[in-house]
C-alpha positions in Angstrom: -105.6 -130.3 -136.5 -106.4 -127.3 -138.6 -105.0 -123.5 -137.5 -106.2 -120.5 -139.4 -104.2 -117.3 -138.1 -106.8 -114.1 -138.5 -105.3 -111.0 -137.9 -107.9 -107.2 -137.2 -106.0 -104.8 -139.2 -106.1 -100.5 -139.4 -104.5 -98.6 -141.9 -103.6 -96.6 -144.9 -104.2 -97.5 -148.7 -101.3 -97.6 -151.2 -100.5 -99.4 -154.5 -103.7 -101.1 -155.5 -103.3 -103.3 -157.6 -105.1 -105.2 -159.8 -104.4 -108.6 -161.3 -106.0 -111.5 -163.0 -105.7 -114.6 -162.2 -106.3 -118.0 -164.4 -109.1 -119.0 -163.1 -110.2 -115.2 -164.0 -111.3 -114.8 -160.4 -110.8 -111.2 -159.9 -107.5 -110.4 -157.3 -106.1 -107.1 -155.9 -103.6 -106.8 -154.2 -101.9 -103.5 -151.8 -99.9 -102.4 -149.1 -101.4 -101.2 -146.6 -99.3 -98.8 -143.8 -99.8 -99.5 -140.5 -98.8 -97.8 -136.9 -96.8 -100.1 -134.8 -95.1 -98.7 -131.3 -95.7 -96.6 -128.7 -97.0 -92.1 -129.2 -93.3 -90.9 -130.0 -91.4 -93.7 -131.0 -93.7 -95.4 -133.3 -93.1 -97.7 -136.6 -94.6 -97.6 -140.4 -95.1 -100.9 -141.4 -95.9 -101.9 -145.2 -98.0 -104.9 -144.7 -98.7 -106.9 -148.1 -102.7 -107.2 -148.3 -104.5 -109.2 -150.8 -108.3 -109.4 -152.1 -110.3 -111.8 -154.2 -113.8 -111.2 -155.8 -116.4 -109.7 -154.8 -114.3 -107.5 -151.7 -111.7 -106.9 -155.2 -114.2 -105.5 -156.8 -115.3 -103.0 -154.5 -112.2 -101.9 -153.1 -110.5 -101.3 -156.8 -114.1 -99.4 -157.6 -113.1 -97.2 -154.0 -110.0 -97.2 -152.2 -107.6 -94.4 -153.4 -104.2 -94.1 -151.6 -104.2 -92.8 -148.7 -107.5 -93.8 -148.0 -108.1 -95.4 -144.3 -109.8 -98.6 -144.5 -110.6 -101.7 -141.4 -109.4 -105.0 -142.4 -110.4 -108.7 -140.8 -107.7 -110.6 -142.0 -106.6 -114.2 -142.9 -103.1 -114.9 -142.8 -101.4 -116.7 -145.4 -97.1 -117.7 -144.8 -95.6 -119.3 -147.7 -92.3 -119.9 -149.0 -90.5 -117.2 -151.8 -88.1 -118.6 -154.4 -85.1 -118.3 -152.4 -87.4 -121.0 -149.7 -87.6 -117.7 -147.4 -90.9 -117.0 -145.2 -93.3 -114.8 -146.6 -96.7 -113.4 -145.5 -100.0 -111.5 -146.8 -102.8 -110.8 -145.5 -105.9 -112.0 -147.2 -109.3 -110.2 -146.9 -112.2 -111.3 -145.5 -114.2 -108.1 -144.9 -112.9 -104.2 -144.4 -114.9 -101.2 -144.1 -113.8 -98.3 -144.8 -113.3 -94.9 -142.8 -114.1 -91.9 -143.0 -115.2 -89.2 -145.8 -115.0 -90.2 -149.1 -112.2 -88.1 -148.5 -110.8 -90.2 -146.2 -110.5 -87.6 -143.6 -111.4 -88.8 -140.2 
């Protein structure tokens, strides 16, 4: 049985970087700032996000630091060089929120 973990995320994008893959596929990475917890006791987290192909093209063109975005993602779990378990979120679908300046 194959298990696929999915996540729906809402947050502000930061540190957008374009990466050329060995296969020539467009790819971008960025950090998604999300708020977790109850009001007054929120914790800010930065989640690693990856987008490929057409999604990467659109996000690269229109996504700017601090802009709010809604993401549907698949969760990718892998081991780093020290065999520590890491995760990243691979964008399936997305929507920009607010006006062109990111205001809601």
